[in-house]
C-alpha positions as CSV (number, residue, x, y, z in Angstrom):
1,M,-8.7,35.8,-14.5
2,S,-5.0,37.2,-15.4
3,T,-3.3,35.0,-17.8
4,G,0.6,35.6,-18.5
5,F,0.7,34.0,-22.2
6,S,-0.6,35.3,-25.4
7,L,-1.1,32.5,-28.3
8,S,0.7,34.9,-30.8
9,S,4.1,34.1,-28.7
10,L,4.0,30.6,-29.7
11,N,4.7,28.4,-33.2
12,E,1.7,27.3,-35.0
13,A,2.4,23.7,-33.6
14,Q,2.6,24.9,-29.7
15,R,-0.2,27.1,-30.2
16,E,-2.3,24.0,-31.9
17,A,-1.0,21.9,-28.8
18,V,-2.5,24.7,-26.2
19,N,-5.8,24.9,-28.0
20,S,-6.5,21.4,-28.0
21,L,-8.3,20.4,-24.9
22,D,-10.0,17.9,-25.5
23,G,-9.8,14.1,-26.0
24,P,-6.8,12.3,-25.8
25,V,-3.9,14.5,-27.1
26,L,-0.3,13.0,-27.4
27,I,2.3,16.1,-28.1
28,L,5.6,15.0,-29.2
29,A,8.0,17.3,-28.1
30,G,11.7,17.4,-29.4
31,A,14.7,18.1,-27.5
32,G,14.3,21.4,-26.8
33,T,11.3,22.3,-28.6
34,G,9.4,24.5,-25.9
35,K,7.5,21.8,-23.9
36,T,7.1,22.9,-20.7
37,R,6.1,26.5,-22.0
38,T,3.6,24.8,-24.3
39,V,2.3,22.6,-21.3
40,T,1.9,25.3,-19.0
41,C,0.0,27.7,-21.7
42,R,-2.2,24.8,-22.1
43,I,-2.9,24.5,-18.8
44,A,-3.4,28.0,-18.5
45,N,-5.9,27.9,-21.1
46,M,-7.9,25.4,-19.4
47,L,-8.4,27.7,-16.8
48,Q,-9.5,30.3,-19.6
49,Q,-11.7,28.2,-21.5
50,G,-13.5,27.2,-18.0
51,V,-12.1,24.8,-16.5
52,L,-11.7,25.0,-12.8
53,P,-8.6,25.1,-10.9
54,E,-9.1,22.1,-8.8
55,N,-10.1,19.7,-11.8
56,I,-6.7,19.9,-13.2
57,L,-3.9,17.3,-12.8
58,A,-0.4,17.3,-14.3
59,V,1.9,14.2,-13.3
60,T,5.5,14.7,-13.6
61,F,8.4,12.4,-12.8
62,T,10.5,14.2,-10.4
63,N,9.7,16.4,-7.6
64,K,11.8,19.0,-9.0
65,S,9.8,19.3,-11.9
66,A,7.0,19.4,-10.4
67,V,7.9,22.2,-8.2
68,E,9.0,24.1,-11.3
69,M,5.8,23.3,-13.2
70,K,3.9,25.0,-10.5
71,E,5.9,28.0,-10.1
72,R,5.4,28.4,-14.2
73,V,1.4,27.8,-14.0
74,C,1.4,30.3,-11.1
75,G,3.4,33.2,-13.2
76,M,0.6,32.5,-15.6
77,V,-2.6,32.4,-13.7
78,S,-3.4,34.0,-10.5
79,K,-1.8,32.6,-8.1
80,A,-4.7,31.6,-5.6
81,A,-5.9,29.2,-9.3
82,G,-1.9,27.9,-9.6
83,E,-2.3,27.1,-6.0
84,V,-5.2,24.9,-6.1
85,I,-4.3,22.7,-9.5
86,T,-2.3,19.6,-8.4
87,V,1.0,19.1,-9.8
88,C,2.9,16.4,-8.2
89,T,4.7,12.7,-9.2
90,F,2.9,9.6,-9.8
91,H,3.9,8.3,-6.3
92,S,2.3,11.5,-4.6
93,L,-0.5,11.3,-6.3
94,C,-1.0,7.4,-5.4
95,V,-0.9,8.6,-1.8
96,R,-3.7,11.1,-2.4
97,I,-5.3,8.0,-3.9
98,L,-4.8,5.6,-1.1
99,R,-5.6,8.2,1.2
100,E,-9.2,8.1,0.0
101,G,-9.7,4.4,0.5
102,I,-6.7,2.2,1.2
103,E,-9.0,0.4,3.9
104,K,-10.8,-1.2,0.9
105,L,-7.7,-3.1,1.1
106,G,-7.2,-3.7,4.0
107,Y,-4.7,-1.4,5.4
108,K,-5.3,1.2,8.0
109,K,-5.6,4.6,7.0
110,N,-2.4,6.3,8.7
111,F,-0.2,3.9,6.6
112,T,3.5,4.4,6.5
113,I,5.7,5.0,3.7
114,Y,9.0,2.9,3.8
115,S,11.6,4.5,1.6
116,G,15.7,3.8,1.1
117,Q,17.2,3.2,4.4
118,D,14.1,2.1,5.8
119,Q,14.0,-0.9,3.0
120,I,17.7,-1.6,3.4
121,G,17.4,-2.0,7.0
122,M,14.3,-4.4,6.9
123,I,15.6,-6.1,4.0
124,K,19.2,-6.6,5.6
125,Q,17.8,-8.4,8.9
126,L,15.6,-10.7,6.5
127,I,18.8,-11.7,4.6
128,I,20.0,-12.5,8.0
129,R,17.1,-14.7,9.0
130,K,16.0,-16.5,6.2
131,G,20.1,-16.8,5.1
132,G,22.3,-16.8,8.4
133,K,24.8,-14.3,9.5
134,D,27.3,-15.4,6.5
135,I,25.3,-15.0,3.7
136,N,26.8,-12.3,1.1
137,L,23.5,-10.8,-0.7
138,D,23.3,-7.0,-1.3
139,A,20.6,-6.0,0.2
140,N,20.2,-3.0,-2.7
141,Q,20.0,-5.9,-4.8
142,V,17.3,-7.7,-3.2
143,I,14.9,-4.6,-3.0
144,S,16.0,-4.2,-7.3
145,L,14.7,-7.9,-7.8
146,I,11.3,-7.0,-5.7
147,S,10.5,-3.4,-7.4
148,N,10.8,-5.3,-11.0
149,N,8.8,-8.0,-10.2
150,K,6.3,-5.6,-8.8
151,N,6.5,-3.2,-11.4
152,A,6.1,-5.7,-14.2
153,G,3.2,-7.4,-12.0
154,I,4.6,-10.3,-11.1
155,P,4.5,-11.8,-7.4
156,A,7.3,-10.0,-5.7
157,H,8.1,-13.5,-4.1
158,D,8.4,-14.8,-8.3
159,Q,12.4,-15.2,-8.4
160,A,14.8,-17.0,-9.6
161,D,16.6,-17.6,-6.5
162,E,15.1,-19.1,-3.9
163,L,16.8,-17.7,-1.0
164,V,15.8,-14.2,-2.9
165,G,11.9,-15.5,-3.5
166,A,12.0,-16.7,0.6
167,I,13.2,-12.9,1.4
168,A,10.7,-10.8,-1.0
169,L,7.9,-13.0,0.6
170,A,8.9,-12.4,4.3
171,Y,9.8,-8.4,3.2
172,N,5.6,-8.1,1.6
173,N,4.2,-9.9,5.1
174,E,6.4,-7.7,7.3
175,L,5.6,-4.6,5.3
176,R,1.7,-5.4,5.5
177,A,2.3,-6.4,9.4
178,Q,3.5,-3.1,10.3
179,N,1.0,-1.2,8.0
180,A,3.2,0.2,5.9
181,V,4.0,0.0,2.0
182,D,7.0,1.0,0.1
183,F,7.2,3.1,-3.1
184,D,5.9,0.4,-5.7
185,D,3.5,-0.7,-3.8
186,L,1.7,2.9,-3.9
187,L,1.3,2.6,-7.7
188,L,0.6,-1.1,-6.9
189,L,-2.2,-0.4,-4.5
190,A,-3.4,2.8,-6.0
191,E,-3.9,0.8,-9.4
192,K,-5.7,-1.9,-7.5
193,L,-7.9,0.6,-5.3
194,L,-9.4,2.0,-8.8
195,R,-10.0,-0.9,-10.3
196,E,-11.7,-2.9,-7.7
197,H,-13.4,0.0,-6.1
198,S,-15.5,1.6,-9.0
199,D,-17.0,4.0,-5.8
200,V,-12.7,5.7,-4.7
201,R,-12.6,5.0,-9.0
202,E,-15.2,8.1,-9.7
203,V,-14.6,9.8,-6.8
204,I,-11.0,10.4,-8.1
205,R,-12.4,11.0,-12.0
206,K,-14.7,13.5,-11.3
207,K,-12.0,15.3,-9.5
208,Y,-10.0,15.2,-12.0
209,T,-11.1,16.2,-15.3
210,H,-8.4,17.0,-17.2
211,V,-4.8,14.8,-16.7
212,T,-1.4,15.7,-18.4
213,V,1.3,13.6,-18.1
214,D,4.9,14.7,-18.8
215,E,7.7,12.7,-20.1
216,F,5.6,10.3,-21.2
217,Q,8.1,8.1,-22.4
218,D,9.4,6.9,-19.0
219,T,6.0,5.7,-18.0
220,N,6.3,2.2,-16.9
221,G,3.4,-0.7,-17.8
222,L,2.1,0.0,-14.3
223,Q,1.9,3.6,-14.4
224,V,0.2,3.4,-17.9
225,K,-2.5,1.0,-16.2
226,L,-2.9,3.3,-13.4
227,L,-3.5,6.3,-15.9
228,K,-6.4,4.2,-17.7
229,Q,-8.4,3.5,-14.1
230,L,-7.9,7.1,-13.7
231,V,-9.2,8.8,-16.9
232,G,-12.9,7.5,-18.2
233,V,-14.5,8.9,-21.1
234,P,-14.4,11.2,-22.9
235,Y,-10.7,11.0,-22.0
236,N,-9.5,14.4,-21.8
237,V,-5.6,13.1,-21.0
238,C,-2.7,15.0,-22.6
239,V,0.6,12.9,-22.9
240,V,3.8,14.4,-23.5
241,G,7.1,13.5,-24.7
242,D,10.1,12.2,-27.1
243,D,10.4,8.6,-28.0
244,D,13.8,9.4,-28.9
245,Q,14.8,10.3,-25.5
246,S,13.8,7.1,-23.6
247,I,16.5,5.9,-22.0
248,Y,15.2,4.6,-18.7
249,G,14.6,1.1,-20.3
250,W,16.7,-0.7,-17.3
251,R,14.4,0.8,-15.0
252,G,11.6,-0.4,-16.2
253,A,10.5,2.4,-18.9
254,D,8.6,1.3,-22.2
255,V,9.2,3.3,-24.8
256,T,6.0,1.7,-26.7
257,N,4.2,3.3,-24.4
258,I,4.5,6.3,-26.7
259,L,5.3,4.8,-29.5
260,Q,1.5,2.9,-29.3
261,F,-0.3,5.6,-27.6
262,E,-3.6,4.7,-29.9
263,R,-3.8,1.3,-28.1
264,I,-3.9,2.5,-25.0
265,F,-6.5,5.6,-25.9
266,P,-8.7,5.8,-28.8
267,D,-8.1,8.1,-31.6
268,P,-5.7,10.4,-30.5
269,K,-4.9,14.1,-31.5
270,V,-0.6,13.5,-32.4
271,I,1.3,17.2,-32.5
272,L,4.5,17.2,-33.3
273,L,6.5,19.7,-31.9
274,E,10.4,20.1,-34.1
275,V,11.6,23.8,-33.7
276,N,14.5,23.5,-31.2
277,Y,15.3,26.5,-29.6
278,R,18.3,25.4,-27.7
279,S,21.1,24.3,-29.8
280,S,22.8,25.5,-33.6
281,A,21.9,24.1,-37.0
282,A,25.3,22.0,-37.1
283,V,24.7,20.0,-33.7
284,L,21.0,19.6,-34.5
285,K,21.8,18.3,-38.3
286,T,24.4,15.7,-36.5
287,A,21.4,14.5,-34.0
288,N,19.1,14.2,-36.3
289,S,21.7,12.0,-38.7
290,L,22.1,9.6,-35.5
291,I,18.9,9.1,-34.6
292,K,16.9,8.4,-37.9
293,H,18.9,4.9,-37.4
294,N,16.7,3.8,-34.5
295,L,13.8,1.7,-36.2
296,G,10.0,2.1,-35.4
297,R,10.2,5.4,-33.5
298,R,8.0,8.3,-34.6
299,E,8.8,10.3,-37.7
300,K,10.1,14.0,-36.8
301,E,13.1,15.8,-37.0
302,L,14.6,18.8,-35.3
303,K,14.6,22.0,-37.1
304,P,17.0,25.0,-35.6
305,F,15.6,28.0,-34.9
306,K,18.9,29.0,-34.3
307,P,21.0,29.0,-38.1
308,G,24.6,27.8,-38.7
309,G,27.0,27.4,-36.0
310,K,30.2,26.2,-35.4
311,P,31.0,22.8,-36.5
312,L,31.4,19.6,-34.3
313,R,35.3,18.4,-33.2
314,L,35.6,14.7,-32.7
315,I,39.2,13.9,-31.7
316,T,41.3,10.9,-31.2
317,M,43.0,11.0,-28.0
318,P,45.8,8.4,-27.1
319,G,45.0,7.2,-23.7
320,D,42.2,8.7,-21.0
321,E,44.8,10.8,-18.9
322,E,45.5,12.9,-22.1
323,E,41.6,13.3,-22.5
324,A,41.3,14.8,-19.3
325,E,44.1,16.6,-19.2
326,F,43.6,18.1,-22.6
327,I,40.0,18.7,-21.6
328,A,40.9,20.5,-18.4
329,E,43.5,22.7,-20.4
330,E,41.6,24.0,-22.8
331,M,38.7,25.0,-20.5
332,H,41.5,26.4,-18.4
333,E,42.5,28.8,-21.7
334,R,39.3,29.4,-22.6
335,N,38.6,31.1,-18.9
336,A,41.7,32.6,-18.8
337,T,41.1,34.4,-22.5
338,Q,37.7,34.7,-23.1
339,K,36.6,35.0,-19.8
340,T,33.8,32.0,-20.6
341,P,32.2,31.2,-16.8
342,W,33.2,27.9,-15.9
343,E,29.3,27.0,-15.5
344,D,29.0,26.9,-19.2
345,F,31.0,23.7,-19.5
346,A,29.8,20.7,-18.9
347,I,31.4,16.8,-19.7
348,L,29.3,14.5,-20.5
349,F,30.0,10.6,-19.3
350,R,28.8,7.2,-20.0
351,T,30.0,5.5,-16.5
352,N,31.0,6.9,-13.4
353,A,34.2,5.5,-13.6
354,Q,34.9,7.9,-15.7
355,S,34.7,10.9,-13.6
356,R,38.0,10.1,-12.0
357,N,40.9,10.9,-13.9
358,L,38.9,13.9,-15.4
359,E,38.5,14.9,-11.5
360,V,41.9,14.8,-11.1
361,A,42.6,17.0,-14.1
362,M,40.0,19.9,-13.0
363,R,41.7,19.0,-9.4
364,D,45.4,19.9,-10.8
365,M,44.2,22.7,-13.0
366,K,42.6,24.9,-10.4
367,I,39.4,24.3,-11.7
368,P,36.1,24.3,-9.9
369,Y,33.6,21.3,-10.9
370,R,30.6,19.8,-9.2
371,V,30.0,15.8,-9.9
372,V,26.8,15.4,-10.1
373,G,25.6,12.7,-7.2
374,S,26.5,14.0,-3.9
375,Q,25.6,12.9,0.0
376,S,21.4,13.5,-0.5
377,F,20.0,15.5,2.7
378,F,18.1,12.8,3.4
379,D,20.7,10.0,3.3
380,R,22.3,12.3,6.7
381,K,22.5,10.0,9.2
382,E,21.3,12.8,11.8
383,V,18.2,13.4,9.4
384,R,17.6,9.5,9.0
385,D,17.8,9.0,13.1
386,C,15.1,11.7,13.4
387,I,12.8,10.6,10.5
388,A,12.8,7.3,12.3
389,Y,12.0,8.8,15.5
390,L,9.2,11.0,13.9
391,Q,8.0,7.7,12.0
392,V,7.8,5.7,15.4
393,L,6.4,9.0,17.1
394,N,3.5,8.5,14.3
395,S,3.1,5.0,14.7
396,P,5.4,2.9,17.0
397,I,4.0,-0.5,15.4
398,S,6.8,0.2,12.5
399,D,9.3,-2.4,13.6
400,V,12.7,-1.2,11.2
401,P,12.7,3.1,12.7
402,L,12.1,1.5,16.3
403,L,14.9,-0.4,16.1
404,R,17.3,2.0,14.4
405,I,16.4,4.9,17.5
406,L,15.5,2.1,20.1
407,N,19.3,2.6,21.6
408,A,20.3,6.1,20.3
409,P,21.2,7.4,22.2
410,P,22.1,4.5,24.5
411,R,19.3,4.2,27.2
412,G,20.3,0.3,28.6
413,I,18.3,-1.5,25.9
414,G,21.7,-3.1,24.2
415,Q,21.6,-5.3,21.2
416,A,21.4,-8.6,23.0
417,S,18.0,-7.4,24.7
418,A,16.5,-5.7,21.0
419,L,17.7,-9.3,19.5
420,L,15.3,-10.8,22.4
421,I,12.2,-8.3,22.4
422,T,12.5,-8.7,18.0
423,E,12.5,-12.7,18.5
424,A,9.5,-12.9,20.9
425,S,7.5,-10.6,18.3
426,R,8.1,-13.3,16.0
427,E,7.0,-15.8,17.9
428,R,4.2,-14.1,19.0
429,E,3.2,-12.6,15.1
430,C,2.9,-9.1,16.6
431,S,5.1,-6.0,16.2
432,I,8.2,-5.0,18.6
433,W,6.0,-2.3,20.2
434,E,3.6,-4.6,21.3
435,A,5.8,-7.3,22.1
436,M,7.5,-4.2,24.7
437,G,4.1,-4.5,26.3
438,V,4.2,-8.1,27.2
439,E,4.8,-9.1,30.8
440,E,6.0,-12.4,29.8
441,V,8.2,-10.7,27.3
442,L,9.9,-7.9,30.2
443,S,10.0,-10.7,32.7
444,Q,12.9,-12.4,30.6
445,L,15.4,-8.9,30.6
446,S,17.3,-7.5,33.7
447,T,15.6,-5.1,36.0
448,K,17.6,-2.2,34.6
449,V,17.0,-3.2,31.0
450,R,13.0,-3.3,32.0
451,N,13.2,-0.2,33.7
452,S,14.9,1.6,30.0
453,V,12.1,-0.5,28.2
454,N,9.2,1.3,30.3
455,A,10.8,4.7,30.6
456,F,11.4,4.5,26.6
457,V,7.4,3.3,25.9
458,E,5.9,5.9,28.3
459,L,8.1,8.6,26.8
460,I,6.9,7.6,23.5
461,L,3.0,6.9,24.3
462,K,3.4,10.8,25.9
463,Y,5.1,12.6,22.7
464,H,2.8,10.1,20.2
465,E,-0.6,11.7,22.4
466,R,1.4,15.3,21.8
467,F,1.8,15.2,17.8
468,A,-1.8,13.3,17.6
469,S,-3.4,15.8,19.5
470,G,-2.4,18.5,16.6
471,E,-2.6,21.4,19.1
472,E,1.2,22.4,19.6
473,C,3.6,23.1,16.6
474,M,5.3,20.1,15.8
475,G,8.7,21.9,15.5
476,T,9.0,23.0,18.6
477,L,7.4,20.0,20.2
478,F,10.1,17.7,18.1
479,H,13.0,20.5,19.3
480,E,11.4,19.4,22.8
481,F,11.6,15.8,22.3
482,I,14.7,15.7,20.8
483,E,16.1,17.6,23.9
484,E,14.6,15.1,26.2
485,V,15.7,12.2,25.0
486,G,19.5,13.5,24.9
487,Y,19.8,13.1,21.0
488,E,21.3,16.4,19.9
489,D,24.4,16.4,22.7
490,W,25.2,12.5,22.2
491,M,25.1,13.4,18.1
492,R,27.9,16.2,18.8
493,R,30.2,13.9,20.5
494,H,30.0,11.3,18.2
495,C,31.2,14.1,15.9
496,K,35.1,14.4,14.6
497,T,35.4,17.6,13.6
498,E,33.6,21.5,14.7
499,N,32.5,21.2,10.7
500,E,31.0,18.1,10.7
501,K,29.3,18.9,14.3
502,K,28.3,22.5,12.2
503,Q,26.5,20.5,9.7
504,R,24.5,17.6,11.8
505,G,23.6,20.9,13.6
506,E,21.9,22.6,10.7
507,G,20.4,19.1,9.3
508,L,18.2,19.4,12.9
509,N,17.5,22.6,12.4
510,D,16.3,22.0,8.7
511,L,14.2,19.4,10.0
512,R,12.7,21.3,12.9
513,S,11.8,24.3,10.3
514,D,10.5,21.7,8.2
515,L,8.2,20.9,10.5
516,A,7.0,23.9,11.9
517,H,5.9,25.2,8.4
518,A,4.2,21.5,8.0
519,T,2.5,22.7,11.3
520,S,1.7,26.7,9.8
521,K,-0.1,24.6,6.8
522,K,-2.1,22.5,9.0
523,R,-0.3,19.6,8.2
524,T,-0.5,16.6,10.1
525,L,2.6,14.5,11.1
526,Q,1.4,12.0,8.6
527,K,1.1,13.9,6.8
528,F,4.6,15.7,6.9
529,L,6.3,12.3,6.6
530,D,4.1,11.3,3.7
531,H,6.1,14.3,2.3
532,M,9.4,13.4,3.7
533,A,9.2,10.0,2.1
534,L,8.6,11.5,-1.5
535,Q,11.1,14.0,-1.3
536,S,13.8,11.6,-0.6
537,D,14.0,10.2,-3.8
538,K,14.6,14.4,-4.6
539,D,17.0,15.1,-8.0
540,D,20.4,17.2,-7.3
541,D,19.5,21.1,-8.2
542,I,22.4,21.2,-10.1
543,E,21.7,24.2,-11.3
544,K,22.4,26.1,-8.2
545,Q,25.8,24.7,-7.4
546,K,29.0,26.5,-9.1
547,G,31.9,24.9,-11.7
548,V,31.8,22.6,-14.6
549,C,29.2,20.8,-14.7
550,M,30.4,17.0,-14.9
551,I,27.3,14.7,-15.3
552,T,26.8,11.4,-16.6
553,L,24.5,11.1,-19.7
554,H,21.4,9.4,-17.8
555,A,21.5,12.7,-15.3
556,S,22.1,15.1,-18.0
557,K,18.6,14.9,-19.6
558,G,16.6,18.1,-19.3
559,L,19.4,20.4,-19.3
560,E,21.3,22.4,-21.1
561,F,25.1,24.2,-21.5
562,P,26.8,26.2,-23.6
563,L,30.1,24.3,-24.1
564,V,29.7,20.1,-23.7
565,Y,32.7,18.0,-23.6
566,L,31.2,14.2,-24.6
567,V,34.4,11.6,-23.4
568,G,34.8,8.5,-24.3
569,L,32.9,7.5,-27.1
570,E,33.9,3.8,-27.6
571,N,32.7,0.3,-27.9
572,G,31.8,-1.1,-24.7
573,I,31.4,1.9,-22.8
574,L,29.2,3.5,-25.8
575,P,27.6,1.4,-26.7
576,H,27.8,-0.2,-23.3
577,K,29.4,-3.4,-23.6
578,R,25.7,-4.7,-21.4
579,S,23.4,-3.2,-24.4
580,L,25.7,-4.8,-26.8
581,E,24.6,-8.6,-25.1
582,E,21.2,-7.4,-24.0
583,G,20.0,-6.2,-27.2
584,T,19.5,-2.6,-26.5
585,I,21.5,-1.1,-28.6
586,D,18.8,1.5,-29.6
587,E,18.6,3.1,-26.1
588,E,22.1,3.9,-26.9
589,R,21.7,5.6,-29.4
590,R,19.4,7.6,-27.9
591,L,21.6,8.4,-24.7
592,L,24.2,9.7,-27.5
593,Y,21.5,11.3,-28.8
594,V,20.2,13.6,-25.8
595,G,24.2,13.7,-25.2
596,I,24.7,16.0,-28.3
597,T,21.2,17.9,-27.8
598,R,22.6,18.9,-24.6
599,A,25.0,21.5,-26.8
600,Q,23.9,25.0,-26.9
601,D,26.8,26.8,-29.6
602,E,29.7,24.0,-29.4
603,F,30.3,20.0,-29.0
604,T,33.2,18.2,-28.9
605,M,33.3,14.5,-28.6
606,T,36.4,12.4,-27.5
607,Y,37.4,8.8,-28.0
608,C,40.9,7.2,-26.8
609,A,43.3,4.5,-28.6
610,W,43.8,3.4,-24.6
611,R,42.4,3.2,-21.3
612,T,43.6,2.2,-17.9
613,K,40.4,-0.3,-16.7
614,Y,41.8,-2.3,-13.1
615,G,45.0,-0.6,-13.5
616,D,45.7,-2.1,-16.8
617,R,45.6,-0.7,-20.1
618,T,43.6,-1.8,-22.4
619,S,43.0,-1.1,-26.1
620,C,39.5,0.9,-27.2
621,E,37.8,0.9,-30.7
622,P,35.8,3.7,-31.8
623,S,32.1,3.8,-30.8
624,V,29.9,1.8,-33.9
625,F,27.7,4.9,-33.7
626,L,30.4,7.1,-35.5
627,K,29.9,5.1,-38.7
628,E,26.2,6.4,-38.3
629,L,26.8,10.3,-37.8
630,S,27.0,12.9,-40.6
631,F,30.2,14.6,-41.0
632,D,28.9,17.2,-42.8
633,D,29.5,19.6,-39.6
634,I,32.2,17.5,-38.1
635,I,35.8,18.2,-38.0
636,E,37.8,15.3,-37.3
637,E,41.5,16.1,-35.2
638,D,44.1,14.0,-33.3
639,Y,45.2,14.5,-30.4
640,D,49.3,14.5,-30.9
641,D,48.5,16.9,-33.9
642,I,46.8,19.3,-31.7
643,M,49.9,19.3,-29.4
644,G,52.3,19.6,-31.9
645,A,51.1,22.1,-33.8
646,E,52.9,25.4,-33.3
647,A,51.5,27.5,-30.9
648,T,50.1,30.7,-32.2
649,E,51.2,34.5,-30.4
650,E,47.9,34.3,-28.7
651,E,47.9,30.5,-27.2
652,T,51.4,31.5,-26.1
653,E,50.3,34.5,-24.1
654,S,47.0,32.3,-22.1
655,F,49.4,29.9,-21.5
656,F,51.7,32.5,-19.5
657,D,48.0,34.1,-18.2
658,G,47.1,30.5,-16.9
659,L,50.7,29.7,-15.5
660,K,50.3,33.6,-13.5
661,S,47.0,33.0,-12.1
662,L,47.4,29.0,-11.1
663,L,50.7,30.7,-9.0
664,E,48.6,33.5,-7.8
């Protein structure tokens, strides 16, 4: 078996981590210390030491990380062995576990996964059913409250608000009736299955004898419970993470999991990765000076591989408009005079609201930029419609997708008829699909609507059977189905522009290609839908986009840029005012630490005297964190002094160059 790594290319701590294969291991990997390389070399070493590839499991937090790790492992070992290793997210792992034995928990094996729009659709129905049409309740907020409870191990319906509690209870009952689970249920049920059924637990433990968990500082209590069921004696588990980069407490992550790892698995070997290959010594000295103010953290200090470095800058700005204009002009000048690529620049901000002025300034200066967080492929209407159709073709008893496509495109089953069938299904305590086959229900509809319902049922059954047989290419079959229902023509008629028609057509083509690919991989429709549900929380791949990167601090974790601007270093923004009220200032300090350690060569911080909020100018005060920074490598500057200083010959020349390029 070929291995694409040599121990000589690793530093001493990395070598120790790669060679520590037995028992519990905790790798504390600071920012930029070569964590991913170390983890992939460790997996390659397992194979070299005789661990079978099918016995290796690596769990990551995002689909993107899973794909990257898999590619790296395949690059280091033989491609055949790399393909057999399981590298997946927590949710994807849970689907694998539940497909092993969810029947033991009273579900059917072909359960449906509800995510995103499916959940919102169901919750919106339940809000109206439980609270009436005029109730003003945000579906996303309800989903968030239910999710928080599930992850904290509290019954979903145990809510402070009685109405939310009733909706949560009905939501869970509705999911169960439709043989469906949501993302939180995947974790809950997988943990329950392993805990309560030793036969399933032993199968899984025998399968995965060596487990690695990346970004362990982002785990919550439920994920740790799952891990404890997954890993038995001799506890060959390795967790990798950095408590100094734990910034997702608001999403349920529990930093004590990494701080108190010894309580989870006995006597772990703890290895510190402290040599940073990303940032200059000046950047690291500043970051270290800040993070040491967090109490209870695991002691470590980032050590620079690159000596020296330019001093960091702290610039006082009069207002947020000047802040944005100054940064845009400075970037423009660097690009014009030094040919610095736009992709080398990043602007980090704490809240989405801060991006507006920055975007305006970028447009004024004709600077290409990308804001992380554009609409996902999975949120596009045509994709959501088609996924709903596929869910119905796979399992017609799923109410939410069925209601979504019942009259899309119109087939004579209007809203009043859909409501009548829905109410009948509730009275009979059956699915809407089952109600559509009850003579007593159909007799309440007009002959025309009844014929439409029967035709629809026949159509779904016909294609349901063809998909279930597995004998045809699913891409071709779905294309045939879409043609028969007239979906594409209907969709095109509702497009306002040619560009929209083209985009929506591409969405359908992409979906057909994915289905054809799934067929070639011998995947069933159920497996394809599982994959799509798990992909729907995919991150934007910002490395493939062009221009200056404008990104929130939370989204910037794991990325690096040669030149970084961090704006709005003010009390109420960073630290966020909510953290001051809730006592979570340590997490905000970690967030600033993450921001500083994104910079490879240059780092500029700004704060404003005034900021416009909701149309009013409000005064700002500098962030409390500024008092904690070492100023040995920071130059303080004032906007008025910079703008008032006499321009050098080079600056004058670059100004006219810039003017010329703008006019061009």
